[in-house]
N, C-alpha and C positions, 0 to 999 in steps of 0.2 A: 132185384130186392123185392121181397113180398111186402105187400101192404101192411102187415103187422109190425114189421121191424121198422118201417118208416114212421109210423105213428108213434112208436116208442122213442125214436130219436127226436121226433119233434116236440114230445112232452118233455123230454130232458133238457132241450134247449130253451124252452119257455120257463122251466124251473130255475135254470141258472141266471136267466136274464132278470127273473124277479129278485133272486138274492143280491145280484149287483145292484139293482136300482135301490133295494133297501139299505145297501152299504152306503151308497152314494147319498142318500138323503140323510143317514146318520151322520156321515162326515160334514156334510154341509152344515147340519144343525150344531156340531160341535165348533166348527171354524167361525159362526156366527156369534159364539158366547163372548162375555166381557174378558180383557186382558189383565192378568195379576202385575206386570211390571218388575224392575230389578229391586231387590230387597235394599233398604237403607243402610249405610256403613257405620258401623260403631267407631266414635272418634274421641271419647273421653275428654270433653272440653275442659280447659283450665283457664282462668282469668288472668290476665296480664295485671302484674303488680307494679307499683312505682315505690321505689326506695331511693335513699340518698347513697350514692356510690363514689367511691373514690375514682378520682380522674388522673391520668398520668400523661406527661409529656414525653414524646418519643424522640430520642436524640441518638446520634450515630458518632463514633469517633475511635480513637486508638489507644491502647494501652502503652504507657511510657514507665521508664525506670524513675523512680522516686529521685535518685541522684546519679550522675555520671560524671566520672573524672577522668581526663586525660592526663595520667600521671607521668611527668618528666623527670629527667636526671637533673639534679641541681650542680653536679661537678662533672668535670670530663675525665674521662678514662676508660680502661678496657674493661668489658663485663668479665667478671670471674665467676658468677653464680647467678641462676635464674630458675628458681626452686618452684615456681607456679606454672600451671597449664591453663589453657582457656577453659571456662566452665568451672573452675576450682572455686569453692567457697573460701573467702579469707576474711579475717577479723581486722579491726582497728589496729594499726602498727605492724600488720604481719610484713614479713620481707618479700619483696616482689623481684627485685634485681639488686645485685651487689656489684660495686665497681672497684677495681683494684685501689686500695687505700695506701699504696707505698709513697706517693708524691704529697699527699695531704698529711699524712703521718709525719714526714719530714718537716713540712712547713710548720706543723704544729709544735715540734719540739723546738724549732728555731724561735718561734714566737715566745715560747714559755722561757727559753733561755734569756732572751732580750728583757723580758719583764723581770725575771729574777735577778739580773745584774743591776736594773735601776732600784729595785727594791732594797737590794743590799746596799747600794750607795746611800740610800735615804735612811737605811737602818730600820726598814719596814719587814713584816711578815706578810704573806698574801692576803691575810685577813685583819691586819694591824691598821689601826687609824692613823692618819697623818697629822703629826705635830711638828711644826716648822723648827721650833726650838729643841726638838730632839734630834735633829739632823747633825752629826758629827761636825761637819764644817760650820755650821751655824753655832754650834756650841762653842767651837773654838773662837770665832769672831766676837761672839758675845763675851767670852771671858777676856779677851784683849780689850774689847770696849769697856768693860767694867773696871780693869785695871787702869786703862788711861784716864777713865773719869775719876778714879780715886785719887791718882797723881795729881790730876789737874785741881780738885777740891783741896789737897794738902798744899799745893803750891798757892792757891788762892789765899789761903789763911796766912800763909808766910809773907805774901805781898802785902797783906793789910798790916803786917807787923814790920814791913820794910826789911824783910830778912833777905828776900831775893829780888833780883832785877825785873824790870817790867819785860825785857827780851826773853828771859828764861820763862816767865809767865805765859807770853804769847807763843813760846814754843810748845809748852805743855798743852796749851789750848788747842794749837793746830793737831798735836799728836792725839788727842782725845777726839776731836771731829773726824780726823781719818780713820781711827778706830770705829767711830759710829757708822761712818759711810761703808766700811767694809762689812760691818755686821748687817747692815741693810742690804747690801749687795749680795751676801751670804743666804740671806732670807729669801731674796728675790730668785736667786739661783736654785735653792731648794725647791721653791714653789715651781719653778719651770720644769725642774727634773720631775716633779710630781705629775705635772700635766703630760710630761713625756712618758711617765709610767702609765697613766691612764690610757693614752693611745697605744702603748704596748700591750696592756691588758686587753683593748678592744681588738687588736690583731690577734691576740690569743683566741678570744671569743670567736673571730671569724675563722681562724684555722680550726678550731675545734669542731665549728659547725660544718666546714668543708669535710673534714675527717668523718663525722656523723653522716653526712649527706651522702657519702659513698654507698650507703645502703638505702635504697628507694623502698618506701613502706606504703602500705594501703591507707589511704585517707579515712576509710570508713569501714564498718562491716558490709560486706557485699559479696560478689561473684566476679572472677576475672572474665571480662569479655573478650579481651585480646591481650596477647603478649607479643610485642613487636621486635624484640632483640633475642639475641642467643649468646651463648658463651663465646667469647672472643671477638664479639663485636665492639667497636670503638664508638662511644656516645660521647656527645658534646653537652655543654650545660643548655637546659631547656628542650632537648631532644625528647620527644614522646616515646616511653618505653612499654607502657600499658595502658588498658582501659578497664576501669573498676566500675561496676554499676550497682546500685542498691535496689533490689528487686522485692522487698518487704519493708514498707507497703509499696504498691505501685500507684501511678497516677493514670486516671482515665481522662484524656483530653477529649471533649465532646463538642458537639455543634448543635446548638437549639435553635429552631426556627424563630423569625422576628415575632411572630404572633404570639409566642409563649414566653417572651423575655419577662414580661411582669410577673410571672409565676415562679420565677428562680430566685432562690436565695441561698445564702451559705448555710450548711448545717442540714440541708435537706438530704433525706436518704434516696439513694438509687439502687436499682435493680438491673443486672445487664446479663447478655449472655454473649457467648464467643462461638464462632463456628467449630473451633477444635473440640469443644465438649458440648455437643448439641443436646438441648434439653436440660443442662444444667444451668442454675441460676447462681450468680455471684452479687455480693451487695458491697456498696460504699457510701461515702457521705461526701456532699458538694463542700468543697474547701475553697474554692476560687471563682468568682465570676468577673469576667473581664468588665473593665469600665466603658467599652464601647464596642459597637457591632463591627463585622467585618464588611466594609462597604461593597465589595465584590460579590459577597454571597448573601448579604442582608441576614446575617445570623451572627448568634452570640457564642463566644468560646467560653465554656467553663471546665474546671478541673475537678475531678472528685479523688479522695484518697481511697484506695482498695486494699485491704488486708490480703496478704498473700503467704501466710504462715507455711501452708504446704508447698509452695513454689510451683504449683501447676500452671499458674498464669505467666505468660512470657511477655516482654515488651515488644511491642509491634503487632500484636493480636488486635484485630478489627472487633469492636464492640457495639452491640446493639442495646440501648438502655432505655429504662423507664423511669420516669422521675414523679414520685406522688406529688399532686398539688396539695397546698394546705387545707383548702376546703373541699367539701363533698357537694355534689350537685344531684338532683333527683334524676333517676332514669326508668324506663318501662322495661321490664324484665319478664322473659317467658322461657319455658324449658326448652333446651336445644332440640328435642324431639318434635316441637311444633314448627320449626323452621326447615324448608326444603330449598336447597340450593342448586340450581342447574345452570349451566353455561355462564356462571357468574352472577346470575339473578337469584336473590333470595325472595321467597314468599312465605305467607302464612295463610291459613284458612280461617277466617272469622265465623264462627258458629251464629246463624241469624235464624230463629225459629227452627223449622225442620229442614234447613239447608245450609250451606256454607257459602261464604263470599271469599273468593280469592283477593289476597292483598301483597301488592309488591312493597317489599321493606328493606331498609337499611339496617344492617347489624352493628353493633359496637363491641364494646369489652365483654369479656366472660367474667361473671361476678358469682364465684362458687360454682353451684351447679345451675346457673341460669345465665341466659344470654341478653344482653341488652338490645332493645330496638330502637334506634335513634330516629327513624322515620317510618311513617305508614301505619302506625298502631297506637292506640291510646290506652291508657291505663283503665283496667275494669273491663275491656272486651274480651269475650271468650274464644279461645283458639283451640282448634283440635290438636290432640297430641298423640293419637294413635291411628294407624292405618293411614297416614297422611300421603303415602305413595299412591293411593287408590283414589284420592279426591281430585276434584276439578270444580271449577266455578259453577255454583248451582246444584251440585249433587245433593240428595237428600241424605240425611244423617240421623243417627239415634243416640 
């Protein structure tokens, strides 16, 4: 390598070193300048407000039929008709089961014949009033008595004139007294026969009822929950043949915690939900409040009337109810967007100057488009409502 080329290379290296040194100096100067930091987070602060809000008592329970009847046969016999099926709506008096009427019909006819015989003996019609002197036997006895009395009175006047002997007078008097006794006996006999007629008529009523009871009827408007017999079965008196329930309205039997007992009264409205219709609310009215708490649960049992015109609600459904208290109490409310819930813990961020302070809070009821804060926040404090997910304690905001 000649000397000229070596000098050229050395000059190039010195020039490169000079450029690198300048670059380093420039970089050092930039690194030592002031830092700008992260930009503030926009949070749209909103003040927490205090308003009187409705308070609710929460209760759980079960829906029950308004009425449930175990319908039984009132006369024995063979079932000849069973026209209803389970789940079928029935009206008051509708036929559920029919028992063979052959035996009861014969008993009714016999009882009616016995009563008619006594009515004829007494000279009565089924609707006629009883007059003892209108009975034929009594009329005959009365006529004999009146004749004997007339004869006695005639003999008595002749005795005063000394036309007849005292013995004949005594004979006529005895005859009159015997006729009077026969008349009284006839009246007593007629009265006894009338009482026998009353008993016969009672037996007619019983026989007619037995004949009517061969048809088992629905005791009220409702739905057949069970039919327990079929055609050909033999039933005895008192044997259950069907179950009828009234499902409109229903009864909601609820359990109220001990601490809420003082806030429950008849007539209060309730709102409840059932799992079968998630998200759908039903209404009712408190109808009954138990006079005492259940000692084993320390809870009060109440019943509410629930309209069920559509029939969608069924007895046996589990209900979760809310009962509005009579008075409203103040509560602190914020928009739902201000509350962040994570792992079961709720928090809000209170705007304090140019930064936020994190608060752990307890939430309550939802009131319209606001949520209640029961603990951890005061009315008037401003909370962040936007970009809440970007916040942490002490973060600067705008």
